[in-house]
C-alpha positions as CSV (number, residue, x, y, z in Angstrom):
1,X,-265.2,-182.4,165.3
2,X,-266.8,-179.4,163.7
3,X,-265.2,-177.1,166.2
4,X,-261.7,-178.4,165.4
5,X,-262.3,-178.0,161.7
6,X,-263.5,-174.4,162.2
7,X,-260.6,-173.6,164.5
8,X,-258.0,-174.9,162.1
9,X,-259.5,-173.0,159.2
10,X,-259.4,-169.8,161.3
11,X,-255.7,-170.5,162.1
12,X,-254.8,-171.2,158.5
13,X,-256.6,-168.0,157.4
14,X,-254.9,-165.9,160.1
15,X,-251.5,-167.5,159.3
16,X,-251.9,-166.6,155.6
17,X,-253.0,-163.0,156.5
18,X,-250.1,-162.7,158.8
19,X,-247.7,-163.8,156.1
20,X,-249.4,-161.3,153.7
21,X,-248.7,-158.5,156.3
22,X,-245.1,-159.7,156.6
23,X,-244.7,-159.2,152.9
24,X,-246.4,-155.8,153.1
25,X,-244.0,-154.8,155.8
26,X,-241.0,-156.0,153.7
27,X,-242.2,-154.0,150.7
28,X,-243.0,-150.9,152.8
29,X,-239.4,-151.0,154.3
30,X,-238.1,-150.4,150.8
31,X,-240.0,-147.1,150.5
32,X,-237.5,-145.1,152.5
33,X,-235.4,-142.0,152.4
34,X,-232.7,-140.7,154.7
35,X,-232.6,-137.4,156.5
36,X,-229.0,-136.1,156.9
37,X,-229.1,-135.7,160.6
38,X,-230.4,-139.1,161.8
39,X,-229.2,-142.6,161.3
40,X,-232.8,-143.8,161.2
41,X,-234.5,-143.6,157.8
42,X,-238.1,-142.6,157.2
43,X,-239.9,-145.6,155.8
44,X,-243.5,-146.9,155.3
45,X,-242.8,-149.8,157.7
46,X,-244.6,-148.1,160.6
47,X,-247.7,-147.9,158.4
48,X,-247.5,-151.6,157.7
49,X,-246.9,-152.4,161.3
50,X,-249.8,-150.4,162.6
51,X,-252.0,-151.8,159.9
52,X,-251.1,-155.3,160.8
53,X,-252.1,-154.8,164.4
54,X,-255.4,-153.0,163.5
55,X,-256.4,-155.4,160.8
56,X,-255.2,-158.7,162.3
57,X,-255.6,-158.0,166.0
58,X,-252.9,-158.0,168.7
59,X,-251.9,-161.6,168.5
60,X,-251.7,-162.1,164.8
61,X,-250.4,-158.6,164.1
62,X,-247.5,-159.3,166.4
63,X,-247.0,-162.7,164.8
64,X,-246.7,-161.1,161.4
65,X,-243.9,-158.8,162.7
66,X,-242.1,-161.7,164.3
67,X,-242.2,-163.5,160.9
68,X,-240.8,-160.3,159.4
69,X,-238.0,-160.1,161.9
70,X,-237.2,-163.8,161.5
71,X,-236.9,-163.4,157.7
72,X,-234.6,-160.4,158.2
73,X,-232.5,-162.1,160.9
74,X,-232.1,-165.1,158.5
75,X,-230.5,-162.8,156.0
76,X,-233.4,-162.0,153.7
77,X,-233.0,-158.4,152.5
78,X,-236.4,-157.3,153.9
79,X,-235.3,-154.4,156.1
80,X,-234.9,-150.8,154.9
81,X,-232.4,-150.3,152.1
82,X,-232.5,-154.0,151.1
83,X,-230.6,-155.1,154.2
84,X,-231.0,-158.2,156.3
85,X,-229.0,-160.4,158.7
86,X,-228.4,-160.3,162.5
87,X,-226.2,-157.2,162.2
88,X,-229.3,-155.1,161.5
89,X,-230.3,-155.7,165.1
90,X,-227.2,-154.1,166.6
91,X,-227.2,-151.0,164.4
92,X,-229.0,-147.8,165.2
93,X,-232.3,-149.2,163.8
94,X,-232.3,-152.4,165.9
95,X,-234.6,-151.2,168.6
96,X,-237.2,-150.0,166.1
97,X,-237.2,-153.4,164.5
98,X,-237.9,-155.1,167.8
99,X,-240.5,-152.3,168.5
100,X,-242.4,-153.5,165.4
101,X,-243.6,-156.5,167.3
102,X,-244.7,-154.4,170.3
103,X,-246.2,-151.8,168.0
104,X,-248.4,-154.3,166.1
105,X,-249.5,-155.9,169.4
106,X,-250.3,-152.6,171.2
107,X,-252.1,-151.2,168.2
108,X,-254.3,-154.3,168.0
109,X,-254.8,-154.5,171.7
110,X,-256.0,-150.9,172.0
111,X,-258.2,-151.3,169.0
112,X,-259.8,-154.5,170.3
113,X,-260.6,-152.9,173.6
114,X,-262.0,-149.6,172.2
115,X,-263.6,-151.0,169.1
116,X,-267.0,-149.5,169.8
117,X,-265.7,-146.0,170.0
118,X,-265.3,-143.6,167.1
119,X,-261.5,-143.2,167.5
120,X,-260.6,-146.8,168.3
121,X,-258.4,-147.3,165.3
122,X,-256.7,-143.9,165.7
123,X,-255.9,-144.5,169.3
124,X,-254.7,-148.0,168.5
125,X,-252.4,-146.5,165.8
126,X,-251.0,-143.8,168.1
127,X,-250.5,-146.3,170.9
128,X,-248.7,-148.6,168.5
129,X,-246.3,-145.8,167.4
130,X,-245.5,-145.1,171.0
131,X,-244.7,-148.8,171.5
132,X,-242.3,-148.7,168.5
133,X,-240.6,-145.5,169.7
134,X,-239.8,-146.8,173.2
135,X,-237.5,-149.7,172.4
136,X,-236.3,-147.8,169.3
137,X,-235.1,-144.8,171.2
138,X,-233.7,-146.8,174.1
139,X,-231.6,-148.9,171.7
140,X,-230.6,-145.8,169.7
141,X,-229.3,-144.3,173.0
142,X,-227.3,-147.5,173.7
143,X,-225.9,-147.4,170.2
144,X,-225.0,-143.7,170.5
145,X,-223.3,-144.4,173.9
146,X,-221.1,-147.1,172.3
147,X,-220.3,-145.2,169.2
148,X,-219.7,-141.8,170.7
149,X,-218.5,-142.7,174.2
150,X,-220.8,-140.1,175.7
151,X,-222.7,-141.0,178.9
152,X,-225.9,-142.9,178.4
153,X,-227.9,-140.1,180.1
154,X,-226.8,-137.6,177.5
155,X,-227.4,-140.1,174.7
156,X,-231.1,-140.5,175.8
157,X,-231.8,-136.9,174.9
158,X,-229.9,-137.3,171.6
159,X,-231.9,-140.5,170.8
160,X,-235.2,-138.7,171.3
161,X,-234.0,-135.8,169.2
162,X,-232.7,-138.1,166.4
163,X,-235.0,-141.0,166.6
164,X,-238.5,-139.7,167.7
165,X,-238.9,-136.0,167.1
166,X,-238.3,-135.9,163.3
167,X,-240.7,-138.8,162.8
168,X,-243.8,-137.7,164.9
169,X,-245.6,-135.8,162.2
170,X,-245.2,-138.4,159.5
171,X,-246.0,-141.3,161.8
172,X,-249.2,-139.6,163.0
173,X,-250.2,-139.4,159.3
174,X,-249.4,-143.1,158.9
175,X,-251.6,-143.9,161.9
176,X,-254.4,-141.9,160.3
177,X,-254.0,-143.7,157.0
178,X,-254.0,-147.1,158.8
179,X,-257.1,-146.1,160.8
180,X,-258.9,-145.0,157.7
181,X,-258.1,-148.2,155.9
182,X,-259.3,-150.4,158.7
183,X,-262.5,-148.4,159.1
184,X,-263.2,-149.0,155.4
185,X,-262.7,-152.7,155.7
186,X,-265.1,-153.1,158.6
């Protein structure tokens, strides 16, 4: 009986924390600006996603991002620029939204496995960013193929140029901030 009570308390605590990180991601999405040459805005979402994985672990970090996507898919204006609804998933940013679940999971997974090393949170953050970039750039390439009628192989290079390269520097800084915050909480 004691074991069940402890387990349910842990689940409730993690569920509340995951809902908190869902809200943090929604707020972070609104801190955005657009660069003229890319259809993907610069936001603080990546910081929130990485932080959710590092702080909550792989499972609950990913759950927080699934909750975020569910809110947005239901029409809540939680995505960048106060957008929401299913159409957000078929636009140029759709792959990055899906990548948030993978990013939180991978950041948490790497951190859990390397926890005893000095750079565990940093490696987790960088790994999470890579997990966001992969589906993000792939979907952006599909979107570019459909909207420009160029071959998919050409659009892959454009997707990397438009959807990854401009963001690397700022996302590395976001990973460092998330790693620093997590180290302070430990």
